[in-house]
N, C-alpha and C positions, 0 to 999 in steps of 0.2 A: 629484540625483543622489545615488543612497545613497550615503555612502562603507562599500568594501570593506578590511575590513583583516584581516593575515594572520594563522593561526593556523597550529598546526603539524598537516601532516596525516598518514595512516598509517594503520593496519586497527586503530586502539582497540586498541594493544598487541596485537590477533589477527594483525593484517602491517602491524605498525609499523615505520615505516620502507621501507615499498617504495615507498612514492611518494612523491618530494619534490613541493610546494606549499601552495597558500595555502586556507585555510576561506576563507569571506566568514562578515561579519553585519553588519545595515545596518538603519536604520529606515526602514521601509515600512508603510504602514497597511495591505497586501493580504498581506503575507508571513503563511501557515497556518502556519510551524514557529520557532522560536524554536529558540534553541545555547543549549547549556549541555554544559558538562564531562560526556563517558561514562564508564560502569564503565569500568575497568583489568579485557581478559582476558587470558591470552598463552599460548594454547595453540601460537604461532608464532612467532619469530624472526626478524629481519632488519635490516639497518644502513642506513643511508637515503642515498643521494648525491648532488652535487649537480646540481643543475639543469644541463643544456645546452642551450641552445634550438636549433631545426634551423637557424634562420636568422633574418638581421633584417625585423622587420617591414617593409614596402614602405609609401611616402605614402598613409595613407586607410585602411591598416588596422587590423583594431580586436583587439589580442592578448585572446587569454582563454586562463586556465589552466580544469584541471579543475575545482577549488576555485567558481570564478566563473560556469562551467555546471550544476556542483550548484547554487549558491544561485538563477540565474535559475529555474529548474530547478522551484525550492521555492516562488519569486511567482509563476512565470507560468502553468508546463503544464498543462495544461485536463485530466488524470487528477486529477491530482491535487489543483483546487480545486473538481472536478466529485466530488469524493472527501468533499471536508471537506463541500460543499454537503446529501450526504447525510445527515451526521451530525447535520445541525439536526434531521431527521424524527428519526433514529434515537434519539436523544438524548430528544425528546418522547415518542415511544412511551414507550420506559421510565420515564418520569415519569407517564403518564398510569398505566400499570400500578402504579406505586409509589402512586397516589393514592385505593385500594381501600379503604383503611385509615381514608383522610378522609373524616371528616362529611360526609352530602351536603346541601345545604342547598336548600330550595324552597319557591314560594307559588304557591296554587294559589288559582283566582278567578273571579267572574265578576258582571255586573249582569244582572238579566232585568226585563221590566217588558210585562208580558200584559195583556189586558184577554177578560174571558170573562163572556158572560150579563149584560153593559150595568157588570160592578166592573171596575175596576184596580184589579192589584196590582202593586207595585213590590216588587221582592227586591234581597239583597244578598249575597254571601256570599267567607270573604276565611279560605284555613285555608295559613299556615307552618307547613313543619315537615322534621327531620330525619333523616334516616336515618343509619347507622351499620353499618359490618361489625364486627365482634370476628374477632381471630386464629384462636380457637377453632372459626369456621365460623356462628355465631349472629349476631341483626342484635334492631336494637335500633333502634325508631323513635321517634318523640313529635311529633304534632301540635297544633296550636291550631287550633280552627274558630269561627268568630265567623259568625252568619247573623244577618237582618233582613229581615224583610216590613213591608210597608205598605198595606193596604188599607182603603178611609172605616170611620172606627171602629172599625179596629182595629190595633194595632200589636204586632209577634213581636218576642222580640229571644231569640235562645241563644247560647251561651257554653260551649265544653269543651274539656276537654285530651285528648287518649289519646293512653299511652303501651303495646306494642306490643313484645315479646320474640318471640324465635325461634328456638328453638337445636335442632340435629341432633344426634341421638343416634351413629348409622352414619354412612352418608352424606352426607357433605358433610365429614364431623365430624372439629376435631383440627387445633393448628397446623400438622402436616406439611401437611395437604392444604391446608388456606386458604394457608399458605407457596408453593406449590411453584409458583403464575404470580409471583409475585416474584422467587420466586431464579430459575427459569429466564426472564424477561427481563433481573435482572444480570448472568445470564451469557450471554445473548444480547450486552447490552450489550460485556460481555469480547470476547464475538467481534468485534463489528462495532470495534473501535480495534485487535483484530489484526490482522483485514482492512483497515485505515487504513494500519497497518505495514506491510503485506504490499503495498499500493498504493505508497504511496510508496517502500519500498525496489527495489523493480523497475522503479518509475519513472527512480529513480537509475542503477541499474543500467545500462535502455536509455541514458541520456543520456553515460552513462561509454561504453559503447559505441559509441554514434556520435559521442561527441568522438574517440577513438582511430580509426576510421575517418576522421574528415577529417585527423587527425596523421600515420594511414597515404598517405594519399592527398599530404599537401603532400612530407612524406618522397621518395613516389613519385618526385612530380614535380622532386622537385631532383635526384635520383638517373635521372631521366631527361635533364636538364639536364645533369649531370656528364657522360653517357656523350654526346649527342651534341658537348662539348667537347672529348672525348678523340677522338671520330672525328673531327674536323676537326684538330686536333693532329696525330694519325695522314696527315689527307690533304695537312697540311704539310709534312710527312715524305715523304712519296712524289713530292709535287713538287720537294722539294729533290734525292731521289735521280736523277727522272727529268733535271732541269736537267742534272744531273752527266754523268749518261751511264749512271748504274748499276742504273736500271730503266726497261721498255720501259715507253711511255706505255700500251698496254692494259691494264698491270696495277694504275692506277690507278680505272676502272671500277667495280669491285667496292667498293672503296673508297667510290668516291661516294653508291654505290648502296647501305651500308651508316649514309652517312652522311644519306641520304630515310628511310631506314627508321628510324631513332634521332629521326628530329622528326617522324615522325610518330607516333611511341610519346611524344612531350612533348605531343604534342592529345590521343590518349587518356587520358593520366595528368590533365589540364586538366580532361576532360570528367568521370571519375569524382574531379574532386578540387571540382566545381559541383556534383555530385549528394551529396557524404558533406556538403559544405554545408549545401546547404537542408534534407536532411533533421534535422541538429542543429537547426538554424532555427527550423525546425518540433517538435521537442521543446519549444524551448525557447518555443515561442511569440511570435516575434521576427518584422519586418519580413525578406523574405525578401531584400530587397537589402543587405540589413545586411553590411558586407567582414571576418566575425572571421575573427581567425587561430588555430589551436590554438599556442598557446606553451607546452611541458612536458614534460621531458623522457622519453628513449626509453632515459634511463642507468636500469636496475634494479637490484637487490641481489635478493641468492639471500636466498630463504624456507625455512625448515625447518619441515616440517610435521610434526605429534606426532597420527596419528588417534583415541589415548583423548580428547585435550584436546581436537581436533575435535569427537566425538561431542557429549560432554559440552555443548558449550558450545552445538551443534545442538539438539539436545535442549530448552535452557534457552532459547534463543532462537526459534526457527525459529516463523513465527506460524498455517502449517497446521497445525503439532504441537500445539502448544496449543492451539491452536480447537478441533483434535478432541478432544480431554482434557475441554473445555468442553462440546462435545455428549454426550459420555459420560455427563455428568452430570446434564444436561438432560432425555436419554431415561430417567435413569434416576429424575427427580423426572416424569417421564410416567406410567412405569411404577409410582409409589404412587400417583399420581387415577386412573390408569386400575382398576388394583384394587382403591380403595373405589370407583369408581361401579359396582363386582360386586354392593354390599354393598344392602340394604333402604334403605326410604326409612322413618327414624324420628326423631322428631320434641318436643320440647314446643314450650307454645306457651303465652302470658300475653297478655292485653290489659286497660287500667284506662282507665275514662272518670268522669274527673270535672268537673259544670260545672251551670251552672244556664240556665232556660229564664223569660223573664218577657212575661208580658203586656199591655199597656195597654189601656184601651177604655172599653165600659160597664162589663164587671167586670175588675177588674183582675189578678193574680196572679204569685207568684213559685214555680217549682218547684227544688229539689236534682234534680242525677243524677251519682248514683255507683256507678257498674256497672263488673264484675271479671266474667274469661272466662278458667279455664285447663283449657288440653286436653291430649291426647296423640295423635298423628295417625302412622301409617304408613301404606305401600306394599310388599306384595312380591308380583312376580310369582314364578314356579314355575320356569317351563320357556323363559326369553327367550334364547332365546342369544346376542342382542344385544348384552344385558352381558357377554358373555365376548369379544366382538368386541375392543372396543381395551385388552385387558388381552392378550390375543394380541400383536395389533397390536404394543402397547409394547414387549414382550419379543423381537418379533425385529426391532425397531429400536433396542434397545441392543444386542444380538450384534452386528448389522449396525457400530454405529458401532463397538465394540470390535475388530471384525477389519477393517473401517477406519482404527484408531491400527496395530495389529501391520505393515497392510499401510506405512502412511505413514512408520514409520518403518525400514520396512526401505528403504522407498527412500531416504528421507535417508540412510543409512549407504551404499546404493550410489553417491549425487552424491556425498559426502564422500570418499570412498574416488578414485571414479575423479577428481575434482577434485583428490585428492593426489597422484595419480601424473601426472596431468595437468601438473601444474606441476614437480611433478620431470622430466619428460623434455622440458618445453617450457624449461624453464629449461639443461638440455642439449643440445637444440637452440642453442640460442643465444650456447651458448658455444662450440660446434661452426661454425655456423656463421658468429664472427666471427672464428673463426682461419684459417677458410676465404679469407674476404673480404679478409684479412690479404694471406695466401698468392697470393692471385688479385692484389690489388692491384701487391706484388712482382714477381709472373710478370711483368705486362704492360710493368713498368718495364723491365726486365732485357731481354726480348725486343725490345722499341724499341728500347733499344741496342746490342742486337745489328744493329737492322735498318739504325740508321743507318752502321756500320762492316761491312754486307756479309755479315753471319751469321747472317739469318735471310730468313726471305721472309715474304711482305706476309700470307698468308694464314694465316700462325701469329701474327699479332702482330692478328688479325684473330678468330680464334678464343677465344684467350684474355682478350680484349675481351670477347666474349657472355661466357665462362665467366666474368667477373667482376662484368656485370650478371644475370647469374644468382647467383652469388654475396651480391649486395648485395642485391637482393630477399628470399630467404633469409633474411639476417639481418635485415631490419626485418620479416620475414612475423613469425621466429622470436621477436623480443621485444615486437612487439606483441599475439601469442600470448601468451605468457607474463602480461603485462598482466591480456590480458582473464580471464585462468584464474584470475588472482588478488581481480579483481572478481566473477569467479562465483562464488567460493567465498564471499566474503564476506555476497551476496547469500545462498549454500547452507547457511550460518549463522543468516542470519538478524541479524546486526550490523554489516550499512549503516548505520542511525542513528547506534549508538556509532560507529561510524569515524569518521562526518563530522559527530561533536559535534549531532546534533540531538535536538532535543523534539518530541514531536507534542504541538502546541497546541491545549485542548479550547477 
């Protein structure tokens, strides 16, 4: 089994100390990601509180921290594993494009045997060659041809080397045009890596949200059991008062009905818990029968957000924003190539042949071959609008990409502003709900004491019990909402991998 080592958990200085927990590292041959220290970014600050588990695990339960869930997702989540499978093909595509300036070797040849008019002739030809594309757009090729034929009484053999050079002067000429496919492919590779980062970050976010749903369901079940216990305590008080003659027997009916309703609520909470557990297990690609139990703190510390710092980090880390900038660069390269396509075809070329031919038979002879050809070729279309079309389309694509970048930037700012406001409001809700819960619990205790001495009515205690149950649910929803808001901000900033000290491994 992999060994899990504890490391500090936070928002990579960005949300440092908000959550306490353990990051993980293990020796696992299938782990697609490696763990390394992240860069320190500090747009927000917080102080962590010690973890306070909600309950002790039952026999057979498997305690699972949020860091454990993230670690397992990195190893087993199918979306992440599929993204790494795609990376194999993507990296090979880049390798193919970068290989365009590598000399290309090849060999052609054949053997022929034919019989014509009773004469049998055997011939053999082998032609190895190499062709190279130059950064200037020109091509250089060299080939060596060996041919031999054998007929009765006559043998012929020829050897020749052919060197050819071609260099365009207008269309297809220049380092900028020739290197454009390579530069575009490299930008595409960077975009693919950013997409991988986005996929991993979003998957980790989904796992954390699902983990919090499990944590919420566990706490809700615990609160449901606590409500049942309080209802049973109130029922005991009612029966005691009835025995003492201080309460009518009919007054206990509503208390018994409330107890049954609370027991039904326990069943509903149990079903919700099972659903949340299955959803998390599915994300982790684990056996759906695994009895995992969330073991993480729900006592967060406050985070102070500073919008200018958050925007600076988001524009430096967001995969979609950085990818769109690379898309703009790709479109600019495409525009350069498209404008070049409008030019005339004008090129110079030259070939040189050096070799010999020997004939053996009744009259043997050897003849040398030394030929050279130099020329200039051009094609000048005069009114073909199709040559203008790629440039017009490339210009429109570039402008649309620039507009898309502006839209993404504004969308990022909108998300960050909303998240910063959400975090602040969620914290205030958490503080208010915590105080409301404490006061509601105190009110129930006071009212029960008053009921025991005959200074309160049964319905008043039940009403306060309902208020307490609502306050407990409100506090739970507030704290989970606050923690989820912090996680969402981390995803929106593009710093999830830095938060969890995850380095993408190629």
